[in-house]
C-alpha positions in Angstrom: 0.0 0.0 0.0 1.1 3.5 -0.7 -0.1 6.6 1.4 0.7 10.2 0.5 -0.3 12.9 3.0 -0.6 16.4 1.6 0.1 19.0 4.3 1.5 22.5 5.1 3.4 20.9 8.0 5.1 17.8 6.7 7.5 17.5 9.5 4.5 16.6 11.7 3.8 13.6 9.5 7.4 12.6 8.8 8.4 12.1 12.3 5.4 10.0 13.2 5.8 7.7 10.2 9.2 6.8 11.2 8.4 5.1 14.6 6.5 2.2 16.1 4.5 -0.1 14.0 4.0 2.2 11.1 7.8 2.7 10.9 8.5 -1.0 11.0 6.0 -1.6 8.2 7.9 0.9 5.9 11.1 -0.6 6.8 9.9 -4.1 5.8 8.5 -2.8 2.6 4.8 -3.4 3.5 3.8 0.3 3.6 5.1 3.2 1.5 4.1 6.4 3.2 5.2 9.9 2.5 4.5 13.5 3.5 4.0 15.9 0.6 4.5 19.6 1.3 1.7 21.6 -0.2 3.7 24.8 -0.2 6.1 23.3 -2.7 3.1 23.6 -5.1 2.3 27.2 -4.5 2.4 29.6 -7.3 3.9 32.7 -5.8 7.1 33.6 -4.2 5.8 33.5 -0.8 4.6 29.9 -1.1 1.1 31.0 -0.2 -1.5 28.2 0.4 -4.3 30.2 1.9 -6.3 33.5 1.3 -9.1 35.5 2.7 -12.7 34.2 1.9 -14.7 35.9 -0.7 -17.7 37.6 1.0 -15.8 38.4 4.1 -15.8 36.5 7.4 -13.0 35.4 9.9 -10.1 33.1 9.1 -8.3 32.0 6.0 -9.2 29.5 3.4 -7.0 26.9 1.7 -6.5 27.9 -1.9 -7.4 25.3 -4.6 -4.1 25.6 -6.8 -1.6 24.0 -4.6 -4.0 21.3 -3.5 -4.9 20.3 -7.1 -1.3 20.6 -8.3 -0.1 18.4 -5.4 -2.8 15.7 -6.1 -1.9 15.7 -9.8 1.7 15.3 -9.0 1.2 12.5 -6.7 -1.2 10.7 -9.1 1.3 11.2 -11.9 4.0 9.7 -9.8 1.8 6.6 -9.0 0.5 6.0 -12.6 1.0 2.3 -12.1 -1.8 2.2 -9.8 -5.3 2.2 -11.5 -7.7 4.9 -10.4 -10.0 2.1 -9.1 -7.4 1.4 -6.4 -6.9 4.9 -5.2 -9.0 7.0 -2.6 -8.4 10.8 -2.4 -9.5 11.6 1.0 -10.4 15.0 2.5 -9.9 15.1 6.3 -12.5 17.5 7.6 -15.0 17.8 10.6 -17.8 17.7 8.1 -16.8 14.2 6.8 -18.0 10.8 7.5 -17.0 9.6 11.0 -14.1 7.2 10.8 -14.4 3.8 12.3 -13.1 0.2 12.3 -15.2 -0.7 9.3 -13.9 2.1 7.3 -10.3 1.3 8.3 -10.9 -2.2 6.9 -12.2 -0.9 3.7 -9.3 1.4 3.1 -6.9 -1.2 4.2 -7.5 -3.2 1.0 -6.9 -0.1 -1.3 -3.6 0.3 -3.2 -3.2 4.0 -2.6 -4.5 6.6 -0.2 -4.1 10.3 -0.6 -4.8 12.2 2.6 -5.4 16.0 2.2 -4.9 17.8 5.4 -6.8 21.1 5.9 -5.8 24.1 7.9 -7.2 27.5 8.9 -11.0 28.0 8.2 -11.4 25.2 5.8 -11.0 24.4 2.1 -12.0 26.3 -1.1 -15.3 24.5 -1.9 -14.0 23.6 -5.4 -11.5 21.3 -3.8 -14.3 19.5 -1.9 -16.5 19.4 -4.9 -14.0 18.0 -7.5 -11.1 16.2 -5.8 -11.9 13.7 -3.0 -13.5 10.4 -3.4 -14.6 10.6 0.3 -14.5 12.8 3.3 -13.6 11.6 6.7 -13.7 13.0 10.3 -12.3 11.3 13.5 -14.9 12.8 15.7 -17.3 15.5 16.4 -14.9 18.2 17.4 -12.6 20.7 15.5 -8.8 20.5 15.4 -6.3 23.1 14.1 -5.5 21.0 11.1 -6.0 17.5 9.5 -2.4 16.1 10.3 -3.5 14.4 13.6 -6.5 12.7 11.8 -4.4 11.8 9.0 -2.0 10.0 11.4 -5.1 8.3 13.1 -6.2 7.0 9.7 -2.8 5.8 8.8 -2.3 3.9 12.1 -5.7 2.3 12.0 -5.3 1.2 8.4 -1.5 0.1 8.5 -2.1 -2.5 11.4 -4.7 -4.2 9.2 -2.2 -4.8 6.4 -1.1 -8.4 6.4 2.2 -8.9 8.0 2.3 -5.5 9.7 1.3 -6.9 13.2 3.3 -9.7 14.7 0.1 -11.9 14.5 -2.9 -11.2 12.3 -5.1 -12.7 15.0 -4.2 -9.4 17.1 -6.3 -7.3 14.9 -9.1 -9.8 14.6 -9.7 -9.6 18.3 -9.6 -5.9 18.5 -12.5 -3.8 19.8 -15.1 -3.0 17.2 -13.5 -5.6 14.7 -15.8 -8.3 15.7 -18.7 -6.1 16.6 -18.0 -6.0 20.4 -15.3 -4.5 22.7 -12.3 -6.4 23.5 -12.1 -8.7 26.5 -9.6 -7.8 29.4 -5.9 -8.7 29.2 -3.6 -9.9 31.9 0.1 -10.7 32.0 2.9 -11.3 34.7 2.9 -11.3 37.7 -0.1 -13.7 38.5 -0.7 -11.7 41.5 0.0 -7.8 41.8 -1.0 -5.9 45.0 -3.3 -8.7 46.0 -5.2 -8.5 42.5 -4.8 -12.1 41.0 -5.1 -12.9 37.4 -8.4 -14.9 36.9 -7.9 -18.6 37.4 -9.5 -19.5 34.2 -6.5 -17.7 32.2 -4.1 -20.0 34.1 -6.1 -23.2 33.7 -4.7 -24.2 30.2 -8.3 -25.0 29.1 -8.5 -23.2 25.7 -12.2 -23.8 25.2 -13.0 -22.4 28.7 -10.5 -19.4 28.0 -12.3 -18.6 24.7 -15.8 -18.7 26.4 -14.5 -16.6 29.2 -13.2 -13.9 26.8 -16.3 -13.9 24.7 -18.4 -13.4 27.9 -16.3 -10.6 29.3 -16.4 -9.0 25.8 -20.2 -9.2 25.9 -20.3 -7.9 29.4 -18.0 -4.9 28.7 -19.8 -3.9 25.5 -23.3 -4.1 27.3 -21.9 -1.8 30.1 -20.0 0.6 27.9 -21.4 0.5 24.3 -24.8 -1.3 24.4 -25.5 0.2 21.0 -23.0 -2.1 19.4 -24.9 -5.3 20.5 -27.8 -4.3 18.4 -25.9 -4.8 15.1 -23.4 -7.6 16.3 -24.1 -11.1 15.2 -24.9 -13.0 18.5 -25.0 -16.8 19.0 -27.6 -18.5 21.0 -25.0 -18.8 23.7 -24.3 -15.2 23.5 -27.9 -14.4 24.0 -28.3 -16.9 26.9 -25.3 -15.2 28.6 -26.6 -11.6 28.1 -30.0 -12.7 29.6 -28.1 -14.1 32.6 -26.6 -10.7 33.3 -30.0 -8.9 33.0 -30.0 -8.0 29.3 -33.5 -9.7 28.8 -34.1 -7.9 25.5 -31.5 -10.4 24.0 -33.6 -13.5 25.0 -33.4 -16.3 22.4 -36.6 -16.7 20.4 -38.8 -19.5 21.8 -39.0 -22.6 19.5 -42.9 -22.1 19.0 -42.2 -18.4 18.2 -39.7 -19.3 15.6 -42.0 -22.0 14.1 -44.8 -19.4 13.9 -42.5 -17.0 12.1 -41.5 -19.7 9.4 -45.1 -20.5 8.9 -46.1 -16.9 8.5 -43.2 -16.5 6.0 -44.4 -19.5 3.9 -48.1 -18.3 3.9 -49.2 -16.9 0.6 
């Protein structure tokens, strides 16, 4: 995968791209990620990338010329990648809220171009004619798109096969399976009189899997019950949820299911 980040502060991106999991992925050739300085594509000697808005008002607005020129340059430099494999993403508080599902969707793309805004926002012609999608990392406003870009890169990169030490690490993450992740423990087995749950020391992998699933369901019910409405639940999951008070997840009674099947067959 290739990721290009268009920004007026490339040093913010370059430093972060060189460390931790993303840095190792680049070293291993699993990810190509670069910061592109928008000022290098400005058309005046002052390298101006913003200007006052038409119609008046506070703040400055990102000019279209440097942004379009930078995107054209990046696309030309990756001509071996078909347009179908590329997403041009505008990072803006007005965009679709980024989540794990979108991270997985982007992780199978060949090329991501992330455009970082600054100041009051973008000239609307950028929004109208460049991006294939707009993303936000939450319902709040930052001073620029650099931090959101790094969030997207981190979330996407760890889903690329081979980037994590084990692909199962990503499969068990919160939100990946529809529920929050179960608790983790490591050495020592007892810390300040707080022991590790016995089941995790038992060596019984079937019991451990069930314990982890139940803790995930329990934690999701307590912290993000909305996730359970769209999460695929087994009969065992539903029985457990009912046992801890979530009666709305009670399994359908056999007679009820049979009546539903008869109603579906009726002309």
